[in-house]
N, C-alpha and C positions, 0 to 999 in steps of 0.2 A: 889479529894477524890473519893474513890471507896467503895461501899457497897458490902460486901462479904457474901455469904452463904456457910458454910463449912459442908459437910456431908460425911458419910462413911458407908460402910457395909450395903448397901441397899439389897443385895442378891436378885436381880430381882424385888424388891418391890418399887413401887412409888404410891402415892395417892394424893388426893386433899389437904391434910394437908401439905405435902411437897411442892406441887406446889404453894400453897398460898405464902410461903416464897420465893420460887424461883422467883416469879413475883415481889417481893419487892427488889430484889438484883440487883446490876449492873453486877456481875459475880457470878458463882457458881463453887465451887471447890469440887471435889469428891476424897476422899482419899482411893479408892480401894474397892475390893469385890463388884463390880458393879452387877455382875450376868448377866442378860440379857441386851443387848445393847438397849433394849426398854427404859430402865431407862435414859441412857445418851442421846439417841435420843430425848426423850420427853423434857428433860431439855434444850438441845441444840436448840430446836425449839423456846424456850422462851428467853433464855439468853446465853451469852458467857459462855463456859464451859472449865475448866482445870481439868484434871483427871489423875489418875495413875491406873494401874491394880493391883489387889490383888491376893492372893494365890488361891482363888476359881475361878478366872476368866479364861475363855478359850482362845483359839487362836484368836477369834474374837475381844475380848477386848485387848488382848496383841498386836495385830497388829494395833490397833487404838490408844492405849495409852501407854506411857512409864512406866517403873518401877519407875523411879525417874523423877519428874518434878521440875526443878530448873529454876527460873525466877525472874525478877525484876519488881516491881510495886510500884508506889508511894514512890520511893526512898528507898525501902526495898528489901532485898534478901529473897526469899522464897524457901524452899526445902520441897517438898511433896513426900512422899513415903508411901507404905502401912504398911510394917513391919519395924519399926525403933527403937523401944524401948523407954525408958524414960531417963531423966537426971540421971546420975550415973549408968544407966543400958541400955545404947544404944546397939543396935544390932551390932555385930562384923562387919558386912558389911558396916556400915555407920560411925562407931566410929571415925576413923582417919580422914576421909574426913570432918566430922563435925568440927573437931578441926581446919582444914585448912580453910574451907569456912566460918565458923561461920555465918550462915544465921541469919537474924533478927528473922524469924519464922521457926520452924521445925514442920511439920505436919505429923502425922501418923494416921492410922486407926487400924484395926485388932483386938484389944482387946475387942471391944464392950463396953469399959469403958470410959466415958467422963472424960477427964483430962486436966487441964490447969495448967502448971507448968513452973516456970521460972528457967532456969539453970544459976545460978550465976557464976559458973566457966567459962562457955563459952559465957555468955551474950546472951543467946538464949531463946526465948519464945517457949515453946513446947505446941502444941495443938493437942488433939485427940477429935473429935466430938462425940465419942460414936458410936452408931449404929442407923441409921434411918429406917432400915428394920425390918421385923418381925422374921427373922431367927436368932437364937442364944439364949444365956442364959440371956441376959439383960431383965429387966422387963419393962423399960420405953424407948421408942424410943427418941433419942436426936440428935440435930444438934447445930451448933454455928453460930452466925452472928456477924459481926463487921464491922467497917469502917477503911480503911487505908487512912491516910492523911499525905503526905509529911514526911514520916519516922516515923509516930506514928500510933499505933493501938488505936482506940477509940470505945467506946460504945459496948464493948464485951458483948454479951448476950448468955445465955444458953437457947435453945429452947427445951422444953419437949413436945413431941407429945403424942397422945393417947397411953395408955398402949397396949401391944400386946394382941391380942385375939386368 
């Protein structure tokens, strides 16, 4: 079993609220728009990190992290990317490959809107953790945490952090 913290769109921001949840996880996954590598370096000092770069990330993040991170963990196939769309509205870049790969979980960031949606057609759980940073139109900073255990996702929780100031 693995305890996962999923966040996105930090836009160079990290604080003690985020780090409190980082410390409780077995792994942290960042779905892009990292901003400064200070964010990922800070997380990586505490816990193993899997990440992708987003559209605002510069060459430093792009040289360290992939556009797509596809991996297996706890008998599940995961595909994480920054811009991927939603069920019935997947981004053109990923649409056909999603049909072929059919990951257990498809993770995106970018929208700053927390969304958990099941794609019945492809049998894929879509997760977007919203935005953990302070930059953007969102009013509440959010993340997700869950456990992966032998092919199952369990104890999925929405984490609402302090409102942006």
